[in-house]
VOPAGU-2260 file (C-alpha; in pm, 1 decimal, decimal comma):
REM VOPAGU-2260
SITE   aa  ch    i         X         Y         Z
SITE  UNK   A    0     -10,2      -5,1     -12,9
SITE  UNK   A    1     120,1     339,5     -74,3
SITE  UNK   A    2     132,2     587,0     207,1
SITE  UNK   A    3     -23,8     899,8     266,3
SITE  UNK   A    4      29,2    1216,7     500,7
SITE  UNK   A    5    -252,7    1345,5     700,3
SITE  UNK   A    6    -366,4    1697,2     801,0
SITE  UNK   A    7    -191,2    1702,7    1104,6
SITE  UNK   A    8     134,6    1743,0     902,7
SITE  UNK   A    9     360,6    2062,8    1044,4
SITE  UNK   A   10     582,0    2092,6     728,8
SITE  UNK   A   11     870,1    2037,9     921,9
SITE  UNK   A   12    1053,7    1923,6     604,8
SITE  UNK   A   13    1232,6    1606,6     730,1
SITE  UNK   A   14    1034,9    1314,3     539,2
SITE  UNK   A   15    1085,3    1481,9     154,8
SITE  UNK   A   16    1488,9    1419,8     144,4
SITE  UNK   A   17    1443,7    1080,9     302,5
SITE  UNK   A   18    1201,0     958,0      45,4
SITE  UNK   A   19    1445,2     731,6    -218,4
SITE  UNK   A   20    1185,4     731,6    -507,0
SITE  UNK   A   21    1089,7    1122,3    -489,0
SITE  UNK   A   22     741,5    1050,6    -383,2
SITE  UNK   A   23     699,6    1363,6    -132,2
SITE  UNK   A   24     642,8    1686,0    -223,4
SITE  UNK   A   25     482,2    1986,2     -99,8
SITE  UNK   A   26     104,5    2008,9    -164,2
SITE  UNK   A   27     -87,9    2310,1    -133,2
SITE  UNK   A   28    -100,1    2302,3     257,8
SITE  UNK   A   29     117,2    2051,0     359,8
SITE  UNK   A   30     348,8    1771,7     204,7
SITE  UNK   A   31     190,6    1487,2     -21,1
SITE  UNK   A   32     274,8    1160,7    -122,5
SITE  UNK   A   33     227,7    1062,3    -474,2
SITE  UNK   A   34      74,2     684,9    -454,4
SITE  UNK   A   35     236,8     603,3    -800,6
SITE  UNK   A   36     580,3     651,7    -655,8
SITE  UNK   A   37     532,4     530,9    -319,6
SITE  UNK   A   38     672,7     180,1    -275,2
SITE  UNK   A   39     689,8     244,1     154,8
SITE  UNK   A   40    1080,4     180,1      69,0
SITE  UNK   A   41    1052,7    -153,6     -44,4
SITE  UNK   A   42    1358,2    -232,3    -233,4
SITE  UNK   A   43    1536,3      13,0     -46,9
SITE  UNK   A   44    1522,0       2,1     312,2
SITE  UNK   A   45    1309,2    -220,4     594,8
SITE  UNK   A   46    1065,2      52,2     709,4
SITE  UNK   A   47     944,5     354,2     544,3
SITE  UNK   A   48    1176,2     643,7     601,4
SITE  UNK   A   49     945,3     910,8     614,6
SITE  UNK   A   50     772,2     733,5     894,5
SITE  UNK   A   51    1063,3     642,5    1093,4
SITE  UNK   A   52    1176,6    1045,1    1074,4
SITE  UNK   A   53     798,9    1196,4    1114,9
SITE  UNK   A   54     810,5    1367,6    1457,9
SITE  UNK   A   55     409,4    1371,4    1478,9
SITE  UNK   A   56     348,2    1049,9    1333,6
SITE  UNK   A   57     122,3    1183,6    1055,1
SITE  UNK   A   58     211,9     928,3     780,7
SITE  UNK   A   59     -30,5     606,0     743,2
SITE  UNK   A   60    -116,2     361,3     490,6
SITE  UNK   A   61    -359,7     505,1     188,4
SITE  UNK   A   62    -660,8     319,6     190,4
SITE  UNK   A   63    -704,1     402,1    -168,5
SITE  UNK   A   64    -417,2     236,0    -273,3
SITE  UNK   A   65    -369,5    -112,2    -142,3
SITE  UNK   A   66    -103,5    -325,6    -242,2
SITE  UNK   A   67     102,6    -622,0    -120,0
SITE  UNK   A   68     460,7    -687,9    -104,2
SITE  UNK   A   69     497,0    -835,6    -446,2
SITE  UNK   A   70     330,1    -530,0    -576,9
SITE  UNK   A   71     529,8    -258,6    -403,5
SITE  UNK   A   72     827,7    -468,6    -490,7
SITE  UNK   A   73     761,6    -459,7    -881,7
SITE  UNK   A   74     648,1    -101,5    -855,1
SITE  UNK   A   75     991,2     -47,4    -693,1
SITE  UNK   A   76    1158,2    -234,9   -1009,7
SITE  UNK   A   77     989,0     -34,8   -1253,9
SITE  UNK   A   78    1061,7     305,9   -1082,9
SITE  UNK   A   79    1419,5     194,7   -1060,5
SITE  UNK   A   80    1437,1      42,5   -1434,8
SITE  UNK   A   81    1586,4    -293,4   -1286,6
SITE  UNK   A   82    1404,2    -633,2   -1415,5
SITE  UNK   A   83    1212,8    -801,6   -1193,0
């Protein structure tokens, strides 16, 4: 599943540089995560780095983008142009 940032975000700027897929960017009011680029750090790290560094715990699973580990890994391979 892709992650998303809730409106509890305080725009602290720590999550964006941690994302290996460049899925996090500033939205109109607070940071947002592009669900088509978010792999929950599968292929890069053991856990989502944005969640690890978020001081207000405002990053959670996006219920609109349900994906299993295999789908996240396939997305990782596509984003990094590596054969699956």
